[in-house]
VOKE-370313 format. One line per field, with one value per residue (C-alpha): x, y, z; residue in three letters; residue number from 1; chain. Coordinates in steps of 0.02 Angstrom, whole numbers, padded with zeros to 5 digits. Each point is the difference from the previous one (the first is absolute). Layout:
x (X	...)
y (Y	...)
z (Z	...)
type (Ala	...)
seq (NUM	...)
mol (A	...)
***
This chain:
x (00005	00121	00117	-00188	-00002	00168	-00018	-00142	00074	00145	-00089	-00094	00156	00083	-00157	-00005	00210	-00036	-00128	00084	00188	-00119	-00162	00066	00032	-00177	00052	00081	-00149	-00119	00106	00022	-00186	-00025	00126	-00073	-00186	00089	00081	-00159	-00112	00126	00002	-00177	-00025	00128	-00089	-00155	00071	00066	-00128	-00114	00114	00008	-00184	-00032	-00086	-00158	00013	-00089	-00059	-00040	00029	00193	-00001	-00108	00111	00160	-00109	-00020	00182	00027	-00121	00083	00160	-00061	-00085	00173	00053	-00137	00080	-00183	-00025	-00181	-00036	00137	-00095	-00176	00084	00069	-00182	-00091	00152	-00016	-00196	00016	00121	-00114	-00138	00072	00081	-00168	-00105	-00095	-00135	-00112	-00168	-00032	-00210	00007	-00115	-00126	-00057	-00182	00032	-00014	00201	-00012	-00150	00079	00142	-00116	-00115	00184	00056	-00162	00001	-00014	00182	-00025	-00105	-00149	-00102	-00090	00113	00132	00178	-00044	00159	00136	00159	00044	-00051	00087	-00096	00060	-00106	-00004	-00206	00075	00031	00141	00148	00119	00086	00176	-00022	-00039	-00179	-00063	-00057	00161	00109	00144	00141	-00055	-00113	-00108	-00111	-00140	-00038	-00160	00036	-00138	00037	-00053	-00129	00043	-00081	-00018	-00012	00118	00187	00001	-00116	00139	00134	-00070	-00056	00204	00037	-00143	00075	00181	-00106	-00083	00168	00099	-00178	00045	-00181	-00123	-00197	-00074	-00168	-00121	-00188	-00056	00080	00165	00015	00142	00093	-00014	00037	00160	00069	-00054	00087	00144	00028	-00037	00133	00129	-00022	-00129	-00102	-00169	-00164	-00143	-00164	-00142	-00067	-00170	-00105	-00146	-00031	-00043	-00139	00090	-00027	00101	00128	00020	-00003	00154	00093	00001	00059	00152	00057	-00024	00082	00140	00033	00169	00074	-00110	-00065	-00187	00042	00085	-00185	-00105	-00151	-00034	-00098	00127	-00141	-00177	-00138	-00098	-00189	-00155	-00081	-00184	-00080	-00188	-00098	-00095	-00036	-00145	00105	00120	-00131	-00046	00187	-00025	00159	00023	00181	00118	00188	00159	00118	00180	00029	00156	00165	-00004	00198	00021	00033	00133	00065	00004	00095	00122	00053	-00008	00124	00124	-00016	00071	00097	00065	00172	00009	-00091	00103	00173	-00069	-00063	00176	00083	-00109	00025	00199	-00009	-00075	00094	00160	-00071	-00007	00151	00086	-00096	00073	00159	-00005	-00037	00095	00142	-00078	00022	00186	00037	-00066	00122	00133	-00058	-00009	00168	00064	-00080	00042	00191	-00039	-00065	00133	00139	-00065	-00029	00188	00062	-00135	00016	-00071	-00171	00021	00122	-00128	-00070	00168	00074	-00133	-00178	00040	00108	00054	00052	-00197	-00042	00099	-00072	-00168	00014	00055	-00178	-00083	00111	00089	00156	00098	00193	00069	00015	-00205	-00040	00087	-00069	-00168	00054	00052	-00156	-00112	00094	-00033	-00182	-00016	00123	-00145	-00150	00073	-00010	00164	-00074	-00171	00053	00148	-00146	-00134	00116	00064	-00170	-00011	00131	-00058	-00176	00060	00141	00125	00148	00143	-00082	00151	00073	00065	-00161	-00108	00110	00025	-00187	-00023	00122	-00083	-00155	00056	00092	-00163	-00092	00131	00002	-00204	00007	00131	-00111	-00143	00089	00069	-00187	-00084	00154	00030	00125	00155	-00033	00130	00044	-00128	-00151	00079	00020	-00159	-00082	00112	-00052	-00187	00017	00081	-00101	-00156	00123	00032	-00173	-00058	00135	-00049	-00122	00030	-00033	00109	00148	-00017	-00003	00146	00101	-00039	00027	00175	00050	-00007	00083	00132	00006	-00014	00139	00139	-00073	00061	00160	00037	-00030)
y (00005	00107	-00036	00051	00165	00036	-00040	00116	00147	-00029	00010	00154	00091	-00055	00064	00149	00043	-00036	00118	00147	-00043	-00045	00114	00108	-00140	-00074	-00193	-00002	00084	-00123	-00129	00072	00012	-00194	-00045	00084	-00049	-00195	00055	00087	-00173	-00097	00107	00000	-00192	-00019	00155	-00127	-00155	00049	00088	-00166	-00113	00120	-00049	-00134	-00151	-00075	-00161	-00116	-00110	-00184	-00170	00000	00154	-00075	-00155	00123	00081	-00171	-00050	00171	-00025	-00180	00065	00133	-00133	-00092	00170	-00042	-00087	-00037	-00167	-00054	00195	-00054	-00178	00111	00125	-00140	-00090	00161	00025	-00176	00013	00170	-00102	-00158	00109	00079	-00137	-00097	00154	-00014	00120	00050	00075	00021	00036	00123	00102	-00004	-00153	00010	00059	-00205	-00003	-00191	00006	00092	-00157	-00136	00091	00031	-00190	-00065	-00119	00008	00051	00113	-00025	00160	00059	00156	00024	00123	-00105	-00142	-00019	-00002	-00012	00017	-00122	-00036	-00085	-00031	00084	-00088	00069	00135	00011	00135	00021	00110	00144	-00064	-00177	-00165	-00036	-00080	-00145	-00039	-00157	00136	-00023	00177	-00048	00128	-00014	00098	-00003	00066	00048	00027	00114	00034	00130	00193	00102	-00174	00038	-00061	-00016	-00150	00089	00128	-00106	-00093	00139	00062	-00164	00044	00158	-00082	-00129	00148	00088	-00145	-00018	00014	00025	00038	-00009	00093	-00043	00102	00000	00160	00166	00028	00022	00138	-00176	-00062	00146	00036	-00180	00024	00146	-00031	-00186	00102	00126	-00136	-00059	-00132	-00049	-00009	-00064	00063	-00115	00043	-00155	-00047	00091	-00117	00071	00176	00071	00029	00181	-00009	-00097	00124	00124	-00093	-00035	00199	00043	-00130	00070	00183	-00039	-00078	00088	00061	-00144	-00154	-00001	-00026	-00170	-00069	00020	-00146	-00048	-00213	-00103	-00139	-00083	00052	-00043	-00122	00023	-00073	-00115	-00058	-00147	00040	-00129	00110	00196	-00008	-00026	00115	00129	-00053	-00041	-00158	-00102	-00179	00019	00136	-00020	00132	-00026	00082	00085	-00009	00122	00157	00044	00014	00180	-00033	-00142	00086	00153	-00121	-00077	00169	00052	-00161	00013	00187	00012	-00173	00031	00200	-00042	-00150	00105	00151	-00102	-00092	00152	00068	-00145	-00008	00192	-00044	-00158	00143	00112	-00148	-00078	00182	00028	-00144	00031	00180	-00053	-00131	00157	00095	-00115	-00036	00188	00061	-00135	00088	00178	-00059	-00072	00158	00123	-00102	00019	00178	00046	-00099	00094	00157	-00048	-00030	00128	00152	00117	00168	-00011	00068	-00133	-00125	-00040	-00014	-00105	-00095	00018	-00066	-00135	-00052	-00183	-00004	00064	-00116	-00151	00044	00027	-00193	-00035	00080	-00064	00174	-00007	00156	00015	00121	00143	-00011	-00033	00159	00102	-00063	00012	00194	00022	-00065	00074	00189	-00021	-00047	00131	00118	-00050	00046	-00198	00031	00152	-00094	-00150	00051	00087	-00120	-00129	00125	00014	-00195	-00017	00141	-00063	-00202	00054	-00127	-00006	-00008	00143	00101	00088	-00147	-00098	00139	00007	-00191	-00022	00142	-00084	-00140	00080	00084	-00165	-00066	00130	-00008	-00188	-00014	00156	-00106	-00129	00085	00056	-00160	-00056	00125	00058	-00173	00077	00097	00187	00152	00106	00118	-00118	-00084	00135	00070	-00194	00011	00144	-00053	-00158	00070	00135	-00139	-00106	00112	00064	-00179	-00046	00171	-00001	-00036	-00165	-00053	00119	-00079	-00170	00032	00094	-00159	-00139	00079	00039	-00162	-00064	00101	-00032	-00175	00005	00092	-00082	-00176	00100	00017	-00167)
z (-00010	00050	-00177	-00080	00105	-00038	-00188	-00018	00080	-00106	-00164	00049	00050	-00157	-00086	00103	-00036	-00206	00003	00057	-00091	-00203	00053	-00149	-00108	-00059	-00017	00167	00068	-00064	00075	00159	00022	-00060	00124	00152	-00051	00016	00165	00064	-00026	00066	00157	00007	-00009	00124	00126	-00030	00034	00162	00089	-00058	00099	00120	00048	00099	-00082	00101	00082	-00087	00139	-00068	00041	-00017	00107	00131	00023	00018	00122	00092	-00010	00082	00157	00009	00021	00130	00101	00018	00102	00136	00155	00074	-00070	00026	-00087	-00127	-00028	-00019	-00127	-00090	-00021	-00042	-00160	-00043	-00004	-00118	-00119	00010	-00043	-00146	-00081	00011	-00074	00165	-00010	00168	00017	00166	00044	00141	00082	00170	00094	-00053	-00173	-00070	-00048	00002	-00073	-00166	00016	-00005	-00147	-00089	00041	-00062	00162	00199	00020	00186	00132	-00005	00127	00079	00135	-00011	-00006	-00082	-00077	00144	-00130	-00167	-00120	-00185	-00161	-00165	-00116	-00163	-00034	-00107	-00187	-00020	-00116	00065	-00146	-00027	00108	-00060	00018	00165	-00109	-00105	00022	-00006	00131	00061	00148	00091	00164	00067	00170	00119	00183	00106	00147	00182	00000	00047	00143	00104	00195	00137	00004	-00112	-00149	00012	-00024	-00143	-00075	00007	-00084	-00134	-00059	-00010	-00122	-00107	-00012	-00089	-00099	-00199	-00026	00133	00036	00123	00041	00091	00016	-00016	00006	00058	00194	00024	00094	-00188	-00089	00079	-00016	-00179	-00026	00071	-00087	-00167	00036	00023	-00187	00017	-00114	00074	-00058	00122	00007	00062	00070	00058	-00125	00013	00164	-00071	-00139	-00182	00032	00163	-00082	-00118	00124	00106	-00144	-00053	00162	00005	-00171	00054	00162	-00080	-00171	00053	00013	-00086	-00183	-00007	-00102	00168	00076	-00005	00065	00054	00106	00051	00107	-00013	00122	-00024	-00099	00081	-00143	-00012	-00077	-00038	-00063	-00127	-00050	00129	00145	-00052	00020	00171	00064	00021	-00051	00019	00044	00051	00000	-00001	-00156	-00007	-00167	-00074	00034	-00121	-00007	-00186	00000	00124	-00112	-00152	00064	00081	-00164	-00076	00110	00012	-00207	-00008	00172	00045	-00022	00036	00182	00041	-00041	00081	00165	-00007	00017	00121	00121	-00029	00047	00192	-00012	-00006	00117	00138	-00042	00019	00164	00070	-00043	00045	00171	00005	-00067	00138	00144	-00055	-00012	00187	00078	-00098	00045	00164	00012	-00058	00098	00147	-00062	-00027	00174	00095	-00112	00024	00201	00036	-00109	00006	-00157	-00022	-00061	-00168	-00046	00041	-00178	-00075	00145	00046	-00086	-00185	00010	-00160	00017	00073	-00183	-00081	00111	-00029	-00191	00000	00058	-00136	-00141	-00026	00058	00030	-00017	00153	-00104	-00056	00185	00076	-00137	00075	00167	-00033	-00096	00138	00139	-00094	-00018	00215	00027	-00100	00064	00178	00064	00117	00073	00041	00025	00136	00095	00003	00048	00140	00067	00003	00130	00100	-00006	00042	00112	-00076	00121	-00151	-00088	-00017	-00161	-00070	00011	-00078	-00126	-00015	-00031	-00123	-00109	00005	-00043	-00166	-00051	00026	-00108	-00133	00000	-00031	-00118	-00121	00023	-00073	-00129	-00076	00026	-00109	-00124	-00086	-00124	00017	00006	-00052	00143	00001	-00001	00128	00116	-00020	00028	00149	00057	00011	00060	00143	00040	00022	00080	00126	00032	00024	00129	00110	00163	00172	-00001	-00116	00073	00163	-00057	-00114	00144	00128	-00120	-00058	00185	00069	-00138	00031	00186	-00053	-00096	00109	00137	-00079	-00052	00201	00078)
type (Met	Thr	Lys	Lys	Trp	Ile	Leu	Gly	Leu	Gly	Ile	Val	Ser	Val	Ala	Ala	Ile	Ala	Asn	Thr	Leu	Phe	Ser	Leu	Glu	His	Asp	Trp	His	Leu	Leu	Ser	Ile	Ser	Thr	Leu	Met	Ile	Gly	Gly	Ser	Leu	Leu	Phe	Val	Asn	Val	Arg	Lys	Ser	Phe	Ala	Ala	Gly	Ile	Glu	Gln	Pro	Thr	Val	Ile	Asp	Arg	Ser	Tyr	Leu	Phe	Lys	Glu	Leu	Gln	Gln	Ala	Gln	Lys	Ala	Ile	Ala	Lys	Ile	Ala	Asp	Pro	Ser	Lys	Arg	Ile	Thr	Leu	Glu	Gln	Gln	Ala	Gln	Gln	Ile	Thr	Ser	Asn	Leu	Gln	Lys	Asn	His	Phe	Gln	Ile	Val	Val	Phe	Gly	Thr	Gly	Ser	Ala	Gly	Lys	Thr	Ser	Val	Ile	Asn	Ala	Leu	Leu	Gly	Arg	Lys	Ala	Gly	Lys	Thr	Gly	Ala	Ala	Ile	Gly	Thr	Thr	Ile	Ala	Arg	Gln	Glu	Tyr	Asp	Phe	Gln	Gly	Ile	Asp	Val	Ser	Pro	Val	Gly	Ile	Thr	Pro	Ile	His	Ser	Glu	Ser	Lys	Val	Lys	Arg	Gln	Ile	Ser	Leu	Leu	Asp	Thr	Ser	Gly	Ile	Gln	Glu	Met	Gly	Ala	Met	Gly	Gln	Gln	Arg	Glu	Ile	Glu	Ser	Leu	Gln	Val	Ala	Gln	Asn	Ala	Asp	Leu	Met	Ile	Phe	Val	Thr	Ala	Gly	Asp	Leu	Thr	Asn	Ser	Glu	Tyr	Gly	Glu	Leu	Glu	Arg	Leu	Ala	Gly	Leu	Gly	Lys	Arg	Val	Ile	Leu	Val	Phe	Asn	Lys	Thr	Asp	Leu	Tyr	Leu	Pro	Ser	Asp	Arg	Glu	Asn	Val	Leu	Ala	Lys	Leu	Arg	Glu	Arg	Thr	Gln	His	Phe	Leu	Ala	Ser	Thr	Asp	Ile	Val	Ala	Ile	Ala	Ala	Gln	Pro	Ser	Pro	Ile	Lys	Val	Arg	Gln	Tyr	Ala	Asn	Ala	Glu	Asp	Ser	Val	His	Asn	Ala	Ala	Ile	Gln	Glu	Trp	Trp	Glu	Asp	Leu	Pro	Pro	Asp	Val	Thr	Ala	Leu	Lys	Glu	Arg	Ile	Glu	Thr	Ile	Leu	Ser	Asn	Glu	Trp	Glu	Asp	Leu	Leu	Ile	His	Asn	Thr	His	Leu	Gln	Ile	Lys	Asn	Leu	Leu	Gln	Glu	Ile	Asn	Gly	Thr	Ile	Asn	His	Gln	Arg	Arg	Gln	Asp	Ala	Ala	Thr	Ile	Ile	Asn	Arg	Tyr	Gln	Leu	Ile	Ala	Ala	Thr	Thr	Val	Phe	Ala	Asn	Pro	Ile	Pro	Ala	Ile	Asp	Leu	Leu	Ala	Gly	Ala	Ala	Ile	Asn	Thr	Gln	Met	Leu	Met	Asp	Leu	Ser	Lys	Ile	Tyr	Asp	Arg	Pro	Leu	Asn	Phe	Lys	Gln	Ala	Gln	Gln	Phe	Ala	Met	Ile	Ile	Ala	Gln	Gln	Leu	Leu	Gln	Leu	Gly	Cys	Ile	Glu	Ile	Ala	Ser	Ser	Ala	Ile	Ala	Ser	Cys	Phe	Lys	Val	Asn	Ala	Ile	Thr	Tyr	Ala	Ile	Gly	Gly	Ser	Met	Gln	Ala	Val	Thr	Ala	Ala	Tyr	Leu	Thr	His	Ile	Gly	Gly	Met	Ser	Phe	Val	Glu	Tyr	Leu	Glu	Gln	Gln	Thr	Glu	Thr	Gln	Ser	Ala	Pro	Ala	Met	Thr	Asn	Ala	Met	Gln	Gln	Ile	Cys	Gln	Lys	Thr	Phe	Asn	Ala	Leu	Gln	Gly	Asp	Arg	Phe	Phe	Ile	Asp	Phe	Ala	Thr	Ser	Ile	Ser	Ser	Arg	Ile	Ala	Ser	Lys	Tyr	Ser	Thr	Leu	Arg	Ser)
seq (1	2	3	4	5	6	7	8	9	10	11	12	13	14	15	16	17	18	19	20	21	22	23	24	25	26	27	28	29	30	31	32	33	34	35	36	37	38	39	40	41	42	43	44	45	46	47	48	49	50	51	52	53	54	55	56	57	58	59	60	61	62	63	64	65	66	67	68	69	70	71	72	73	74	75	76	77	78	79	80	81	82	83	84	85	86	87	88	89	90	91	92	93	94	95	96	97	98	99	100	101	102	103	104	105	106	107	108	109	110	111	112	113	114	115	116	117	118	119	120	121	122	123	124	125	126	127	128	129	130	131	132	133	134	135	136	137	138	139	140	141	142	143	144	145	146	147	148	149	150	151	152	153	154	155	156	157	158	159	160	161	162	163	164	165	166	167	168	169	170	171	172	173	174	175	176	177	178	179	180	181	182	183	184	185	186	187	188	189	190	191	192	193	194	195	196	197	198	199	200	201	202	203	204	205	206	207	208	209	210	211	212	213	214	215	216	217	218	219	220	221	222	223	224	225	226	227	228	229	230	231	232	233	234	235	236	237	238	239	240	241	242	243	244	245	246	247	248	249	250	251	252	253	254	255	256	257	258	259	260	261	262	263	264	265	266	267	268	269	270	271	272	273	274	275	276	277	278	279	280	281	282	283	284	285	286	287	288	289	290	291	292	293	294	295	296	297	298	299	300	301	302	303	304	305	306	307	308	309	310	311	312	313	314	315	316	317	318	319	320	321	322	323	324	325	326	327	328	329	330	331	332	333	334	335	336	337	338	339	340	341	342	343	344	345	346	347	348	349	350	351	352	353	354	355	356	357	358	359	360	361	362	363	364	365	366	367	368	369	370	371	372	373	374	375	376	377	378	379	380	381	382	383	384	385	386	387	388	389	390	391	392	393	394	395	396	397	398	399	400	401	402	403	404	405	406	407	408	409	410	411	412	413	414	415	416	417	418	419	420	421	422	423	424	425	426	427	428	429	430	431	432	433	434	435	436	437	438	439	440	441	442	443	444	445	446	447	448	449	450	451	452	453	454	455	456	457	458	459	460	461	462	463	464	465	466	467	468	469	470	471	472	473	474	475	476	477	478	479	480	481	482	483	484	485	486	487	488	489	490	491	492	493	494	495	496	497	498	499	500	501	502	503	504	505	506	507	508	509	510	511	512	513)
mol (A	A	A	A	A	A	A	A	A	A	A	A	A	A	A	A	A	A	A	A	A	A	A	A	A	A	A	A	A	A	A	A	A	A	A	A	A	A	A	A	A	A	A	A	A	A	A	A	A	A	A	A	A	A	A	A	A	A	A	A	A	A	A	A	A	A	A	A	A	A	A	A	A	A	A	A	A	A	A	A	A	A	A	A	A	A	A	A	A	A	A	A	A	A	A	A	A	A	A	A	A	A	A	A	A	A	A	A	A	A	A	A	A	A	A	A	A	A	A	A	A	A	A	A	A	A	A	A	A	A	A	A	A	A	A	A	A	A	A	A	A	A	A	A	A	A	A	A	A	A	A	A	A	A	A	A	A	A	A	A	A	A	A	A	A	A	A	A	A	A	A	A	A	A	A	A	A	A	A	A	A	A	A	A	A	A	A	A	A	A	A	A	A	A	A	A	A	A	A	A	A	A	A	A	A	A	A	A	A	A	A	A	A	A	A	A	A	A	A	A	A	A	A	A	A	A	A	A	A	A	A	A	A	A	A	A	A	A	A	A	A	A	A	A	A	A	A	A	A	A	A	A	A	A	A	A	A	A	A	A	A	A	A	A	A	A	A	A	A	A	A	A	A	A	A	A	A	A	A	A	A	A	A	A	A	A	A	A	A	A	A	A	A	A	A	A	A	A	A	A	A	A	A	A	A	A	A	A	A	A	A	A	A	A	A	A	A	A	A	A	A	A	A	A	A	A	A	A	A	A	A	A	A	A	A	A	A	A	A	A	A	A	A	A	A	A	A	A	A	A	A	A	A	A	A	A	A	A	A	A	A	A	A	A	A	A	A	A	A	A	A	A	A	A	A	A	A	A	A	A	A	A	A	A	A	A	A	A	A	A	A	A	A	A	A	A	A	A	A	A	A	A	A	A	A	A	A	A	A	A	A	A	A	A	A	A	A	A	A	A	A	A	A	A	A	A	A	A	A	A	A	A	A	A	A	A	A	A	A	A	A	A	A	A	A	A	A	A	A	A	A	A	A	A	A	A	A	A	A	A	A	A	A	A	A	A	A	A	A	A	A	A	A	A	A	A	A	A	A	A	A	A	A	A	A	A	A	A	A	A	A	A	A	A	A	A	A	A	A	A	A	A	A	A	A	A	A	A	A	A	A	A	A)
***
């Protein structure tokens, strides 16, 4: 690219010189103009190419991209020390990988306990797979059913009835209802929400206009990018005019996150109707029936089935890729959260060790308060040890640069004066017998070391990439301010001062003995 730039500029320069020297000669004048045009064209093309190269191309999220993300997740899981947590996350990653490899498409049926979720599943399957009942909470655990009663040929995927090696699986998942009473009901609701969040397609069942709670959950799940079909069930209980009114309300309330075509009306388990048998027409007039019985009506879920078929035929691959990507993102967040918790614990151990070193050093050799930051509060070796925990190792010079930046920020915030004053008050209130000047400075040094260490840990968690010096300084300024504000208060200072003083006293008592 550099050579082409030089070539273009060189041609333009030569043309300009030629134009000046030979402007009086007609032929040379034409030659210089031609040369100038060629050079300018080359320069223009190179400028366009350089700008195009500078524009970042959007990431294509496909199956190969997802498998690479899963490999990164597996590597991150290996860093987790807790065996039980590591095994749990490995199982989640393996399940996501398996579903993606097998083209396993999950349709989750979700809603309140009285909306008729299980009846919808039974009607879609064409058999009584799950238990139904009038009481809320009939479904007490997640149930999964193989769904073959649908004719769908997803775009870009081999048709479902093909003998090709590409196999696909569709599952219907029944969940416990939301809005159930009691601790068990609330726990089952949490589990149902987790299942719904992992759905490739969600069927949200309601038995009428949405309650505020139903609306909130539906909006939240749609906000996550979930493909949702809103099902108005039990329409047999409504008059035709009332049924249309409910449908109109549902469309109006959800119009900003659901398409009207994704709202369907069904009767998964219509109420039985009374049938009367008469001997003749005259008996029917006098209402003299020979026999009466209740007759079950067949389920009416045609609208729902057709909508599922349409969505899967056109959006199968996109929905599977999108949801798998969302699951991987959630998995990585959980992995990073676990690793950061583990790192926080290790970092706390390091910070506690170095704050005690700072305190004992200053206690043995009291120094002027203005030198506390450089002498004890910010320890270069501590920052090097902390950076290793976060897989961002620093050399001595880099750690020293961070130490100076943190020291300057704490100095500008007035941490020395505030901390010294607060700790001195703690000594007076608690009447600690060894609260002489060296002890007060020692606790202050430990406190500033604690602030510096915690600020650096926060920086490592927030900034995942190396920054320029100005950006690093600005970030550290905000983090130090936030950390210092969080670690103030009389109770904190009293507990901290008491703990450090006790540890200093214990250490020196051991040395004397």
